[in-house]
N, C-alpha and C positions, 0 to 999 in steps of 0.2 A: 470295462474295470475301472475308468475314471470317475465313474458315476457309482461306485461303491464307497460308502464311508471308509476313510482311513487306507484304501488304496491310492497308489501310485502308479505311474507306467512311466519310466524314463525313456529319454529319446532313444537310446540303444535297444529298448525293446524292455528290457530287466524290471522286474515289480518288486513293489514294496508294501509291505503292510505295516501301519503305524511307524514308520522309519525303519523297519527291519527287513532286510534283502530277503525275496521268496526264494529257497532252496530247490524245489520241484514244483512242476507244473503236470496235474496229471488230469487226463480226458475221460470222464465216466470211471474214474478209478484206476485207468493204465497210463503207462509211460507214454509221453508224448515229445519224440525222440531224445531219449536218455534224460541226462540231466540239462541238457540246454533250456533255460527258460524263458529267452528271448524270443522262440520261434512263434509260440503259442499265441503272444499277443501282435505279432506282425504278418499273421497268415492265418489264422483261423476268423471266420465271418461270424458277426456280432450276432447275426439272425440265428446261428445253430445254438446257442448257448442259452439254457432254460434258467440256471441260476449257477452260484458260485459259492463254493466250500472254501472256508478259511481254517485250516486245521493245526495245531500245535502237536507235534509229534517229537518222541526222541529221535536224535541224530542216529542214522545207520552207519556211520562211520564213528567209531568211538576215539577219543584222544588216549593214548597211552601216558602222556604227560600230565593229567588231571585228575584230581581225586573224585571227581564226580562231574558228569555233565548233565549240568544243572538248568542250562539253558537249553529251551526247546527250539526246533527249527522250523520255519512256516511252510505251509504245504497248502497250494491254490490247486483244487479239484474244480474242473468245468464240468457240469452236469448239462448232457445233450437232452435237447427237447425230444421227445418220443415220435412226433411226427416228422422230424429230420431224418429219420433212419430210413434204410433200403432204398437210397437215391444218392446220387453223384452233386455233389454241390460244391461251389469254387467259382473262380473268377482268373480270367487269364488279359493280361493289360498289356500294350506297347505304347511307348512314348517318343517322340523326336524333340529336339529343341535346337535353342539357338549354340550357336559355337559348337555344333557337333556332338550337343548333351543329348543323353538316350538313357530310357530306362522302360524294363519290362519284369512281369511279375506273374506267376502261377500258384495258384492257390487251390486244391482240388480234396475233396473228401468225400468218400462213401463209407458211413458208419451204420453198424447195426448191434445189436444186442452181443452177439458172438466175435463180430469182427468189426476191425478199425483199419482202414487204408486212409494214409495222408499223404501227397504228393505236391512237393513247395519246389520251388524255382526262382531266381531272380538274376536280373543283369542288369547293370547301370554305370555311370561316372558321375554322379550326383551326389555323392556320398549318403545315398539311401532316399533323397528326398521325393515323396510321392503325393497320393491323395490327402495325406496325413499333414502336409503341409509343413513339413519339419525334418531337417535332415536326423539321419541317425549314424551315419558314419564319424569316423575319427576327425581329428584337425587333419588340415591340408586337404590335399585334391586326393579321392579315391576311386578307383577302378574296381568294381567289384561284381564277382557273379557266384553265385551255388545253385545247388541241386540235391534234392532229396527224398526220400521215401520213409513213410513209417508204419510198419505192419504188425498188427496185434490180432491174436486170433484164439479161441477159446477152443482148443483142441477137444477135451472131454471136460465132463463135469468138473475132475478132477485135476487136468493138466492145461495149463495156458501158456503162451509165448507173447515175446515182447520183443519185435527188433525195429531198428532203423538202420540209416545209411546217410550219411550227408558229406556232400563234396563242396569245398569251398576255395577261393581264389581272391586275392586281393591285393592290389599295387599300388600303394600311397606315396605321394609326390609331396614332400615336404620343405618348407622352407621357414624359416626363424629367424629372429633376432632377438636376442636377451641381452639383459644388463643385470649382473650379480654384484652385490655390495656383501663384500665379506667385513664381518667386525671383529678386530683382535682386541687383547686387552689395552692397549696403549694407541692404536691408531686402527685405520680402518683403509679398505682400498676398493675398487672398483674394475669389475671384469666386462668385456664385451664381447659378444658372439656372432658370428653370422653362419647359418648352417644350413648347407641343402643337401637333403637325401632323397633317396629311392629306396623303395623296400617294396619286395615281390614274398607274398606268403601263401603257401598252398598248404591247406589240411583235408584231413577225409578221416572219418571213423565209422567203424561198424558197431553196432549194439546187439546183443545177442542175451535174452533173458527168458529163464523158464521158471514156471512156478508149478510145483505141484502138492496137492493137498492130500497128505497121507491118509487122514482120517478127520473127524470132527474137531480134533483137539491137537492135531500136529500136521505143520506144513513145512516145506522144503522149497527154499528159492536158491536160483545158481543164476549171475548174472556176469556177464562178458563186455568187455567194450576193447576194441583194438583200433589203435589210432596210428596215423602217420603224416608228418609233418616236413615241409621244407621251407626255406629263408635265405633269399639272396638279396643284400643290402649294401649301397653304396654309400658314403657319406662324405663330404669336404666341408670343412669349416676352417675361418681364419678367425682370429681372436688376441686380443691385448688387455692388459692390465695397467692401471695407473693407481699411483698411492693418493693418498686425499688432498695432497698439493698438488696433483695433476701431473706429477714426474711418470713417467715413461719406466714399469718395471721389466714388462717382458710383451713379445708380439709374434706372431708366428702363424702358420699355414700347416693342417694336417688332413691327410685323406685316408680313408678305411675303405676295404671291400669284404665283405663276409660271404660265405657260403656254407650254409648246415643244414642237417636233416636230423630227424629223430623218429623213432619208433617206440612207441607205447602200447603195452599189454596192461590190463588189469580185470581180476576176476575175484567175485564175493561169493560164498558160499553160508548160506543161513538155516537153521534148523531152529523152530520155534516148538514148544509143547507146552501145553496145558495138562494138568492133572486134574481127577475127579476132586480132590480137595479143595476147597475155594480158596484160590490165592497162590497155589502151589504151581510155579511154572519154570522152564527152562530153556535157555536161549543159548545157542552156541552158534559161530558164526567164524569164517576165516576168510582173510583178504590176501589176496597175492598181486604183487605188480613186478613190472619189468619194464626197463626204460633204455635205449641204448641211443647215443646221439656221437653225431661228427661235425666238425666245424673247422674250416679253414680261412681263417682272416689274415689281411695283408693290413699293415698300418705303417704310416709313414710320416715324418714330420719335422718340420724345420722351424725352430723356434730362437729368436734373438732375444737375451738376457740382457738386462742393464743391472751393475751392482751398486750398491750405495754410493763407491767411492766415482760413477760414473763409465766405468769400463765395460765395454759390451762384451759379451762372448755370446758365439752361435753353437747351439747342440741340436742333433740330428739323430736320428733311427729311420732306417727301413727293415721291417722286419715280417717275416712269415711264421705264422701259426699252424701248427697241426694239432688239433685238440679231439679226444675220444673220452665219452663219458659212460659208464655203465653203472646202472643200479639194478639192485632186486629188493624188495621188501615183501616181508612175511608178516602176519599178523592173526592170533590167534585169540579169541576172546568168548567168554562163559559167563552167564550170571543165571544163579538159582535163587527160586525166591523160596522160603519154608515158613507157611504159616506157624506160629506157635503159641495161639490163644486167639481170643475174640478180637479180630480188629488189630492183629500184632503179626508183624512179621518179619523176618531174618534175610537179607538180601548177601549171597556172597557170590565176589565178582573177582576174576582172576583174567589178566590179558598179558600175553607175550609179543614182543614186537622185536623184529630184526631187521637191519637195514644195512646193507653191504654194498660199498661204494668202490668204484674204481676210475680214475680220471688221469691221463696221460696228456701231458701238454708238453709239445716238442716246439722249440722256437729256433729259428735261423735267422742270420743277418744276411742282408745283402751282399753279393759278391762283386764289386765293379768290374773285376778281370774277365769272370766267367759269366757275367750280367745274368746269374741265375744267384736264388738264394740256397747256399748251399754250406754256409758258414755256421756249423752248431753253436748257440748261444746259451752255455749252462747255465749260468746265473739266473735265466729268467725259466728254463725247463724245471717242470716237477713230473714227478710221479707218483701219484698219492692212492694208497689203499686203506681203505676207513671200515671199520665193523661197528655197529653199535648194537645193543642188546637190551631191552626194558622189560622189567616185569613190576607189574602192577597189580599186587592181589588186597582184597579189603573185604571187611564185613560191616555192616550197617544194619541198625534197626529202625522200622518203619509202624508207624502208629495210624490208622485212619478210619476215621468217624464221619460222621453224615455231616458235620460242620466245618471240621477241620482234618488235619493230617499233618505230621510232621517226621522226620527221619536224619538222623545224623549216623556218623561211622568214622573210620579211617582207614585210609590206605598206605601200604607199607611199598615205598616206590625204590626198585634198584637200576641202577643205569650202570652199563660197563661200556666205555667207547675206547676203541684202541684206531688210532691215526697213524700212517706210516708214511714219510716222504721219501721213498726208497732210494732215489739218487742222491738226494741231499745226506743220507744216513741218518734223518731224523725220525723221533716217532714221540707219541704222548697218548699215555694211558691215562684215562679218567675212570674213577669209580664212585659212584654214589648211590649210599642208602637214606633216606628220608622219610617221615611221615607224613601224610596228606589228608587232613581231617576236612570234612564238610557237614554241612548241616543246613537243612531246609523245613521251612515253616508255611502252610497253606490254609487261609481261613476263608469259610465263606459265609458273609454275612447274611446274605439270601440270594436267591436265585440268579441274581442280575450283579452281585457286587463280591468282589475277591478280591485278597491280599495274598503277597505272595513275598518271601523272604529266604535268602540263601547267601551262604557262605562257602567258598571252595578255595583251594590252592593246585597249583600246576608249576612244574619247573620245565625249562626248554633248556636243553643241551646246546652247544655251539656248534655250528654246521662246518662242513669241510673247508670251504670258502675261506670262513673266519679262522680256523686254524692253521689254513696253507700260509707259511711265511715265504711267499714268492712275490716279488713285486709284479703288477701290473702297469705297465706301460702305456695301454691302450689311449689314454687321456695324458698328454705330455705336463699337463697345469694340474692335473689328480692323479696322484700315485698312490696304489693301494698295497697294502701288504697285510698278512695274518698275523695272527697272535696265538702260538702253540701252547701259551698258559693260561687262555681264557678257560672261567669256570661256568656251569651252567646256572641259567636266571631263574630265580622263584618270583612267583607273581600272587599275591592274597586280594582275592574278589571277594566283594558286597553288592548283592543287588537286593531292591526294594522294591516294590510295584503293588500299584492299586489300579484295579481296572472295574470298569461297571459297563455291561453292555444292555442295551432292553432291545430284545427283539421284535417286539410290539410295535415300537416307534424308531427302530435303528438309532437311537440315541446311544453315543458312547463316549466313553472317557477314559483315558489313561493317562496316569502319572507314574514315573519311574525314576529311582536314584540308584547310581553305581559309583562304586569307587574300586581303583587297583593300587596296590602299594607293591613296590618292585626292589627286589635285593639283587644284588649282581647283575644287573642288565647290561646287557652288551652294548657299547655305543662305542663312537668314533673320538680318538685322540687323534686332532687335527695340530700338526705343527707346519706352521708357512714359513719358509727360508725367506732370505733377502732376498730373491729376485723372482718372489711371489710363488712359487711353486707348493700345492699344499701336499703334505706327506701324511696319509691316513691310516691308523693303527686302531684296530678294534682292541676294546678294554673293559674292565667289569668296573660299573659304580653301583653305589648303594643311592635310596634316596628319592628317583623318580615316583612319581603321583600323578592318577588322573581320576577327577569326577565328572559325571556326567548326570544333567537333569534335563527328563524329555517330557513334554505335557501333550498330548494329543487330544484334539476335541472333535465331534461329529454332531452338529445341532440340526437337525430335521426342522425345516421350513416346511409346515404342512400345509400353510393358503396355495403355497408354490410348488409343492409335490417336489421340492429340492433338498438340499444340503450346503452347510456352509461348514468346512472343516479350517480348524484354526490348529496348529501345531507350535510348541516353541521348544528349543534346544539350546542350553546352555551347558557349555563343558569348558572345565577349568584343569589345566595340568602343569606340572614340574617337572622340569625335565635336567639331567647333570650331563655335562661334557665336559671335556677337556680343551683348551684352546692355548696353544703353545705353552705347555704344561701349569696353564691355570685352570682352576677349576670353577667353569661357570653354570650358573643358575639359570635357568629360562625360563620363565613364567607366560604361559599360553591362556586367553581367555578366549572364545568363539562363543557369539549368539546369534542364533537362527530365527526369525519369526516369520513363519508362513502362513498363507491362508488361501484357499481354494473354494469355488464356488460354480456351482451348475445347474442348469435350470432349461426344461426343454417345455415348449407351449404346444401343447397337442402336437400336430404334424406340421406344424409353420414355421418355426425356427428356434434355435438352441444356442445356447452360450456355455463357453468353460472359462473361468479365470482363475490363475494361478498366480502367485506373486511371493517373493520372499525377500527379507532385509538381512543380510547375511554381516557380522562386524566381527573383526578378526584383530585380537590388541597382541603385542609380544614386547616384553620386557627383559632385558638381560643385566645380570649383576654381573660386576668387575669386567665389563667389557666398555669400551670407549663410547658405544651409541647404547642409548639408554632405551630406546623402544620404539616399534612402528605400531599405527595403527590403520588399518585400511577398512572400506565401508562399500559394497557391492549390493547394487537392487537390481533386481528380477522381475519384472511384470510381463504378462503374456493374456491377452484375449482373444479365444477362437471363437467365432461363430457362423452358423449356420443360416441360411433362410431359403425356404423351399416353395417355389414361384409357381403357379399353374401351369401347364404343357409339360411338366416334368421339368422343369429347371432349377438348377441349385447355385445359388450363389454362396462363397464361402469365402472366408477372411482369418489371418493370425496376425495379428500386432504385436510385437515384444519389444518391450522395453530395457537398455542394460544401460546402467550406471555404475563406475569404477572410480572410487577417490581414495587416495592416500599411497599411491604407487608412483613408481619413479617417474620424471618428467619425460612426457611422451609416451606415456603407458595408461595414461587416465583416461575412459573410455563415457562418451553418451551419444548411445546411437539408439535408431528406434527402425526395426525389421519389419516391412511388411510383406507378407506372402498373400497370393488371391487363386482363387478357384471360382470357375465359369463352367457348370455341368449340364448336362441337357440328356435326359433318356430317350434311346433311340430304338427301333425295331423291336416295338408294341413292349419296352422296358426291360427287353432282354440284355441290353448294352446300354453304353453310355460313354459320350464324348466330353473330354475334360480338358479346360486350356488352365494350365497352371504357370503361378509368374510367382520365383524366386527372389526376394531381395528387390520389391520395386524401386525403392530410393536408392537403391546401391549404397549401404551404409554399413555392409557387415565389415565386421573387424574382430578377430579373435585373439582376444589375451588372455594367458593364465598367471597365476603368483605361485611359487614354491617358496616355502619358509624352512630354513635349518635352523640346526644348533646355534649357527655364528653367520647365517646368512639370508638374504631377501633375494629371490629372482625373479623379476618379471620377464615374459616371454609374448612375442608378438607373433603368430602363426599366419600363411596364408588362408585365408578361408574360400569356401565356394562364395562366387560373386552372383551379380544381378544376370538371371538367365528367364528364358519362357520356354514352355514343352507343352505341345497336344499330345494329350492320350486317348486312347480308345480303349474300353474296358468290354471284356462279353461276359456276362453270367451264365455258371450252369444251374441246374436245379431248380427247386421251390424258389419263387418269387419273395417268400416271407423270411426265405435263409439269408436274404442278403444284407 
């Protein structure tokens, strides 16, 4: 996929096309492990693939809050080579290394015209590091294993089955140090935190899809997914805050331990019908979702606060929560298209959505006499019930000619929201009726040049957590509560795109410009008291804006049979927030310039270069700190040399440079990874020696930017190691 112009494969296996995340990966038009798009790039052998189709299609899940889904979603369809059919192809590998590191992986596929069987599995404690010479896991140190099977079968000429089951377990050990600078209208202060956490995550899901072709004009699809997950997380942190003059404001220690589980079920029923009259069509679909979750977190903290007069005060809490959340979702959607003349159509749409939720939170204080959590804390407990009903109906006109098409219309949006906090005797009812217009225009200059423009509007009602006026004290320095008077947010969007794709030369050019204007956006009203605690209340504001310019180029180099990819992204936004009752305007500018180049010389050697430069600028109005600017440079060069006697030498060298961060968080590092491989057993197997971070320079640093704070975080990385791996290949040699 990396060799396809405009395509990117991220370290975790997700795929992007021209900067847009791919939503679905298909195998010969059939689902591959449901909607998990990361597994195909990590497990399928490249030798199986004949070609790759990139498809723009209307999203299967409709948004009930929008006037129209004008943005199509990206789908990748992997076409299998016909001579790879009717045989088992795949690989199994095992590796052991220094410091008790290990890794194993299984990928096995049996593909035919009517049947697809894929079996996968993996286990490692090296953050997914393998022969690709790149970790795929998260920050910290991860021990991960998974196993799954994907089975697709054409039962008859009309009925087909798609199914998969995936089981995974991930244990993450995380240590980080962070520095956060919070800016107020008249001052600023710095917070430091050192945190250690251990998290165990277990997930499994089952997918079962049936598709039935009623006749040549009608089709029925029934899709189901059942999931179950558990989480066990323990965390300990110590923290302190100091004023801009260096005076101590607070310091403390907190501990938490939470065990939770959740059950998820979702089903979707599609019916599509094309009538004899050209362009006349009917779509009906129903979605149903059910979620049940429980959690039992323990939280305790002791914090010393120093007031402006220098007087100390110590505050502590020791709490146990028993939480239960239930939700049910139902969505009905229909769309009917009626031709009214030559190249003219009327589109009628209707959507009904219901979301019912029930949340019970029981909080208990620790009883030192009984040594048990049996003292109810009514002020922090809450029982919430919410019902949300959305109706969205519209009519639109569409004209479609050979060179151009356009459409416009209006939707009537109705939202009824009823939220009750039973134990507090509070309730909030919201009723909204508004119009949501849309407009779209496409023009084809010729077979390879196309322009697109659209306008749409959407609304977003507040969530139950944003409405719930019950304080959350899980972080003693960051106390959140809800606002029962919140109003729905409204966004107006404009998009303009020009695209040129020449299939003969694979030359492509894309430029897009988008803008979003927001009204009644829900933001945080942050108030900092005299001892450094942040009290956060969600409120509505007007005025946020975001504009984005993206330019993507794929330039073929015919003499080298290669491509040069150049991408530019410019994003500018204006945010509005409240800081100690002062309205703050935050201006942000982000610029990303990236380039990629790949070249293969016969079967002797290949190289892949990727690089990007990222600039982030943030400026504040009405705050004591005027602005902050950072620059990040990421460069990587991956190469392989194929020598006689079936020997392969591989390397990946990465360079990271960060500037503009807090003291101690600017990095300048080079990561060198090596691979030496030898095919054995008549090329049915391979021995591989892999080295990660040969120079032992790995250092993981990230930055978070909020409305009034900048936070730099250093996380424990995977450090230098070596591994010896053995891989055995199944099936046809050309499939490897």
